[in-house]
C-alpha positions as CSV (number, residue, x, y, z in Angstrom):
1,M,14.0,-35.5,32.9
2,K,11.9,-32.5,33.1
3,L,12.7,-28.9,31.9
4,S,13.4,-27.7,35.8
5,A,16.0,-30.9,35.7
6,I,18.1,-29.7,32.9
7,K,19.2,-26.3,34.3
8,P,21.1,-26.9,37.7
9,I,22.8,-29.9,35.3
10,L,23.9,-27.1,32.6
11,E,25.1,-25.1,35.8
12,T,27.8,-27.3,36.5
13,V,29.2,-29.0,33.3
14,E,31.3,-27.9,31.0
15,T,30.0,-29.2,27.8
16,V,26.6,-30.2,26.3
17,T,27.3,-33.9,25.1
18,F,24.3,-36.2,23.9
19,I,24.5,-39.5,23.8
20,L,22.4,-41.9,21.4
21,P,20.6,-45.1,23.0
22,N,23.2,-47.1,20.5
23,G,26.2,-45.6,22.7
24,Q,27.3,-42.9,19.9
25,L,27.9,-39.3,20.1
26,V,25.1,-36.9,18.5
27,P,27.9,-35.0,16.8
28,E,29.7,-32.4,19.1
29,H,29.2,-29.8,16.1
30,F,25.4,-30.1,16.8
31,H,22.8,-27.1,17.0
32,V,19.5,-26.9,19.4
33,T,17.4,-25.7,16.3
34,E,14.3,-25.6,18.6
35,V,13.2,-25.4,21.8
36,G,9.4,-25.2,22.2
37,Q,6.3,-26.8,23.9
38,I,4.4,-28.9,22.0
39,T,0.7,-30.3,23.2
40,K,-1.2,-33.3,21.7
41,N,-4.6,-34.0,21.7
42,F,-5.8,-37.2,21.0
43,I,-8.4,-39.9,21.1
44,D,-7.0,-43.2,22.3
45,C,-8.1,-46.8,20.9
46,G,-11.1,-47.2,23.5
47,G,-12.5,-43.5,22.7
48,K,-11.0,-41.5,25.7
49,V,-10.1,-38.1,25.0
50,R,-6.2,-37.1,25.9
51,Q,-4.1,-34.4,25.9
52,E,0.1,-34.9,26.4
53,T,2.4,-31.8,26.5
54,V,6.3,-32.3,26.1
55,V,8.8,-29.5,26.0
56,N,10.7,-30.4,22.5
57,F,14.3,-29.9,21.6
58,Q,15.1,-30.5,18.2
59,L,19.1,-30.9,17.4
60,W,20.6,-30.5,14.1
61,D,23.9,-32.4,12.9
62,A,25.0,-29.4,10.6
63,N,28.0,-29.3,8.6
64,D,29.2,-26.5,10.6
65,Y,32.0,-28.6,12.0
66,E,33.5,-25.6,14.0
67,H,30.1,-24.9,16.1
68,R,30.1,-26.0,19.7
69,L,27.1,-25.3,21.7
70,K,27.8,-24.2,25.2
71,P,25.9,-25.1,28.3
72,S,25.7,-21.2,29.0
73,K,24.3,-21.0,25.5
74,L,21.6,-23.3,25.8
75,Q,20.6,-22.1,29.4
76,Q,19.9,-18.6,27.1
77,I,17.8,-20.3,24.5
78,I,15.8,-22.2,27.6
79,A,15.5,-18.8,29.0
80,L,13.9,-16.8,25.9
81,S,12.0,-19.9,25.4
82,E,10.0,-20.0,28.5
83,K,9.7,-16.2,28.6
84,V,8.5,-15.3,25.0
85,L,6.9,-18.9,25.2
86,N,5.9,-19.3,28.2
87,I,6.5,-22.6,27.8
88,G,6.2,-24.8,31.1
89,D,8.1,-27.2,33.3
90,Y,7.3,-30.7,31.4
91,E,8.9,-33.5,30.2
92,I,11.6,-33.1,27.3
93,E,11.3,-34.9,24.3
94,V,14.2,-34.7,22.0
95,E,14.0,-34.9,18.2
96,Y,17.0,-36.3,16.4
97,Q,17.7,-36.8,12.7
98,G,18.9,-40.3,12.0
99,E,17.6,-42.3,9.1
100,T,14.3,-40.3,10.1
101,I,13.2,-38.2,13.1
102,G,13.7,-40.0,16.1
103,K,12.1,-38.9,19.7
104,Y,14.2,-39.6,22.5
105,D,13.3,-39.2,26.4
106,L,16.2,-37.5,27.8
107,D,18.3,-38.6,31.0
108,F,21.8,-37.6,32.7
109,N,24.7,-39.9,33.3
110,G,26.2,-37.6,35.7
111,T,28.6,-36.3,32.8
112,A,26.7,-36.6,29.3
113,F,22.8,-36.1,28.4
114,T,21.4,-39.9,27.5
115,L,18.6,-40.1,25.0
116,L,16.4,-42.4,25.7
117,N,14.2,-44.7,23.4
118,K,10.5,-43.8,23.5
119,T,8.0,-47.2,23.3
120,T,4.2,-46.9,22.7
121,A,1.6,-48.3,24.6
122,C,-2.0,-49.3,24.4
123,L,-3.6,-46.4,26.9
124,A,-7.3,-47.9,26.7
125,E,-6.2,-51.7,28.0
126,D,-9.5,-51.7,30.0
127,A,-11.5,-51.1,26.5
128,C,-9.6,-53.4,24.5
129,G,-9.3,-56.6,26.8
130,I,-5.7,-57.4,26.6
131,P,-5.0,-60.1,29.4
132,V,-1.6,-58.5,31.8
133,E,0.2,-61.4,30.6
134,K,-0.1,-60.5,26.8
135,Q,1.1,-56.8,27.2
136,K,3.7,-56.5,24.7
137,N,5.5,-53.1,25.1
138,N,8.4,-54.4,22.1
139,T,6.7,-53.2,19.2
140,T,8.6,-55.7,16.4
141,E,6.9,-58.8,18.8
142,T,3.7,-59.7,16.8
143,K,0.2,-59.2,18.9
144,S,-1.7,-61.4,20.2
145,A,-5.6,-62.5,18.6
146,T,-6.7,-60.5,21.9
147,S,-4.5,-57.2,21.0
148,C,-7.0,-53.8,20.2
149,C,-6.4,-53.4,16.8
150,T,-8.1,-57.0,16.1
151,P,-11.3,-56.7,13.6
152,G,-14.4,-56.4,16.3
153,S,-12.4,-56.0,19.1
154,S,-14.6,-52.8,18.9
155,C,-11.7,-50.5,20.5
156,C,-10.1,-49.2,16.9
């Protein structure tokens, strides 16, 4: 979900609710501790220079059990971030502390915001020589012998 897509939703909802990928709710007393823009400059395993920019929301589960973030307050935080930081209309990435800090994509199911698991992928498939049928999106699966991280594959 892009930043422009969240604004009209905040106009219509009475509460700001986030659901984790496992179906659990982020506790209703969460805080949005950051709204920012993050630009990542990197080189993929094929040697191509890339840039990725996201709008970052950081959620924090505090011991402030009476706190409730209202949609209008989140709108104010977003507006101030756009004005002061000149944030662009990029995809929103949500950070939330579980066992470690998780990063999620954001969607809306009609009543609540849903946090979607992010995945990794090889961005240089042509340089790595991974056949289409051998590509893996699930990082828990074992890699094939033609993986881009195989010694001698010349992409890592």
